[in-house]
N, C-alpha and C positions, 0 to 999 in steps of 0.2 A: 190458648197458646198453642202453636203447632211448631214442631221441630222437624228438620230434615237433614239428612247426611247423604251427600253425593259422593260416592266411593270411587269415582273414576280417578285415576292417578296419571299425572305426567303429561307434558306437552313436548313433543319431541321434534317439531319443526322439520319433518321430512328427512332427518339425518338417517344415514345407513349405520344399522347396528350390528356388531358382532355378536355371535352367541357367547355366553359367559366363558365356556371352556376354552374357546379360541382366544378371548381376551386374556385368560389366565395363562395360556401357554406364551403368549407375546410378553407378558410381563415377566414370567419366569425366564424366558430367553434373555431378556434385558438385564435381569439380576445376574445371572452367570457371566455375561459379557462385561458388565461393569465391575464384577468382582475380580476377574482375570486382569482387566485393564489396571485397576487401583493397584493391585500388587506389583505390576510391572512398573508403574509410574513411581511408586514409592522407591522401589529398588533403584531405578534410574535416576531419580531426583537425588538420592543419598550419594550415589556413586559420583554424579556429575556436580553436585553442590548446587543444583538448581532450585532456588526457592520457587520460582514461577511453576516448575514442573511438580514439585511437592504440593504447591497451592492446587494445582489442577487435580493431582491424585487426591487431595482431601475433598475437593468438590466432588470428584467421582465417587469416593467413599460415601459421601453424604447421598449421592444419587442411589447407591446401592442400598443403603438403610431406607431411604425413601420408597424405593421399589419394594422392598420387603414389607413396609408398613402398608403401602397401598395394596400389595397383594393380599395380605391378611384382612385388610378392611373390606375388599371385595367380596372375600368368602364370607365374612360375617355379615355383610350388608344383604345377602340373599336369604339369610334366615327369615321365616315367617313370624308375624306378630304373635306374641303370647301374652300371658297375664302379667309378666314382669315388663316387658317392653310392648305396650299396646298399640304403638305407633309403628311397630317393626323396628328393624336395626339399620335401614338404609341410611340414616344420618351419620353413622360411623365413617362413612367416606368423607364427609365435610370435616369431621374431626381430624381424619388423617391429613387432609389437605392443610388444615391449620398447623399440624405438627410439622409437616414437611416445609411449608412456607417459613415457619419460625426457625427451624434448622437452618434453612438457607441464609436467613438473616444473621444467625450466630456465626456461620462460617464465613459469610461476607465481612462481619466486623472483625473476626479474628485475622483474617488475611490482610485486611487493610491496616491494622496495627503491625503485623509482622512485616509487611512491605515497607511501612514507614521506618520502622527499625532498621531494615536493610539499607535504606537510602544513606544512612550514616556510614555505613562500611560495606559496600557493594561486594558480593562474594565472586570469586573466580568460578567460571562455569565451563564445563566442557560441552561445546556447542552442539556436536553431532548427536550425542545421545539424547539431547534435549529435542532436537528437531525430529529425529526417528520415532521417539515415543509419543511425541505430540502428534505425529502423522498417524500413528496407530490409534491414538486417543480420538483423534478426529473421526476416523472410520467407525469406531465403536459408538461415538456420540451420535453421528448421523444415523447409524443403524438403529439405535435405541429410539432416537426422535421419530424416525419413520415407523417403528413398531407402535408408538403411541399416538402418532398424529390423528389417525382417524377416531381413536377412542377418546381423545382429550376434549373433542367438541360436546360431548354429552355428559362429561364427569369432571367435576371440580377436583376430585382425587387425581385422576389420571392428568389433568391439566397441570397440576403442581408438578408431576414428573416430567411433563413435556417442557416446562419451563426450565427445570433443572438441566435437562438435556440439551435444549437449544443454548443455555448460556455456557454449557460445557464445550459445545461445538465451537462457538465463537471464541472461547478462551483457549481452546487448542490451536486455532489458527493465530491468535496473538502470541502464544508460546512458541510456535514455529518460527514466526518472524523473529521474535526476540532472540531465539537461539541462533538463528542465521546471522544476525547482526552482531552477536558476540563473537561467533566463530570467525567472521570476516574482519570485524573492525575492533574487536575487544572492548566493545561498548557495554561494560558490565553494569552500569547504571540502568540498562534497559531492563534487566531482570526484575529488580524491585518496582520500577516504574509499570512494568506489565502486570505484575502482581497487584499493585494498587488499582489498575484500570479494571482488572478482571473483578476484584473485590467491589469496586463501585458499581460495575454492571450487574453483579449478582444482587447487590442491595436494591438496586433500582427495580430489577424485576420482581423480586420477592415482595418489596413494599407496595408495588403497584398492584399486585394480585392478591395480597393477603385480606384486603378488605372485603371480598366476596364471601370467604368462609365466615369472617367474623360476623358479617351481616346476617347471614343465615343462622348461625348459632344464637344471635342476639334476637332472633325472631323479627328481624327487620322487614319492611315491605319489599316485596319482590321487585328488582330493578325492572325498569321498562314499563311499569304500571304507575299512573298517577292517581292515588287515592282520591284526590279532590274530584277528578273527572268521573271516576267510577261512581262515587256517591251522588254526584250531579245527575248522572244517567239514571241511577236507580230512583232518584226522587222524582223523576218525570213519569214513572210507571203510574197509571191510573190505579188509584186505591192505596198507594204508598204515600204517607203523610210525612215520614221523616225516618232517619236512621240513627242509632247511637250504639255504643259499646262496639265499634267496628275494629276488627283485628285482620291485618293482612300478614301473611306469613309463608315461609317455605318449609316444608318438611325435609325436601331435598332439591337438588337443583332442577329446574324445568318443571316443578310441581308447586304451582302457586295455589294458595288456599284463602278462603275468606270466612270468618265468623262474624255474625252481626244480629243485632236485634232490629227488627223492621217494624216501625210503627204504621198501623193501618188505620184508615177512617172507616167509617160503618160500611161504605160500598166495598172496600178492600176486604174487610173482615168476612163479608158474605161470599167472597170468591177467593179465598186463601189458595187453593190449588192452582188456580190460574195465575194469580199474582206470582206465586212460587216459581211456576213454569216459565214465566215472562223474566223474572230475575235471573234464574239459571242460564236461560238462552242468551242473555246479555253478557253475563259473566264470561260464558264459554266463547261466544263469537267475537266479542269486542275486546276482551281482556285476557283470553286464554286461561282462565281459571276453571279448573274442572273439579274442584273439591270445595264444597261450601256447606256451612251449617248456619241454618237461619232460624231465628226464633221470632214468632210473630207476637206483637203486643197491640191490643185494641187502644186507639188513641185516648179514649177516656179512661182507661186504667194503665196507661203507660208510666214507666219509671220517671218520675220527675227530676229535672235537672241532671240528666245523665249526660256524660261526655260523649262527643262524636267518636273519639278514639280511646281505647283503653276500657277500663272498668270503673273509672272514678266519676265524680260529679263534674259537671260542666264548669269551666274556668273563664268563659267568656272569650277564649282564643280559638275555638273550634270552628 
């Protein structure tokens, strides 16, 4: 039996990367900007009686908390592996993304409820305060989105923040339009309707993105890789008779991994190193997998009735 661990990490697809300190400074600046905006919007919303503005303020408050969580997660993720966390701490960013998307769903659900209640008795709103503060919010939201845009392509953690800020920017535009309509035409029903629209969009964004972090934490197969195609390719290698106990997973985003038992025939057993090299070349070049752990078994002494995937016995569905 032969085992091998290929320790290369990460496929980054040619993206431009910021150094960690620059990224931290961007997130820190976004935290302060959102904190100041949140205070201003809450005060303005209470003074004007605008639920839509308070709703936007709550969304920005959730952004500030999300930014803090992401900032701390980035710091922790850079710790080296140790005897407690032998895989390292990088997956904390996936956990942070899940927390942030979950908070976004809770905020969206709350705003949906509040907007529905206000439909029964639409409040009086002072339109100019709403329009002015929503305009300020739009500037801050766009700034924060710009700060996180280049970072979010390589980090599920920062992408959760970007989704927050993108939805905030669009919500601010909606609030500005609503405030203007209330000021000009006294259409008070617009405020709760816009609140409901904002809530619906928040829920749509969060629910469409939360699957990625859940999949990673559940050790699901990396998206973009067809396990059946990969297994078929490896079975074609001269000397490989079959595979079983195959596991595909991601320790973090853009870092696909494979663990597998590889059953070799007599010819393959005599040239294990060459077979291993061929397998790893295919994994890297065709499937972008840079980390693999392979356990070789002679066909005459292989695990009987082993399942293709997982660690159990074959079920006839593999």
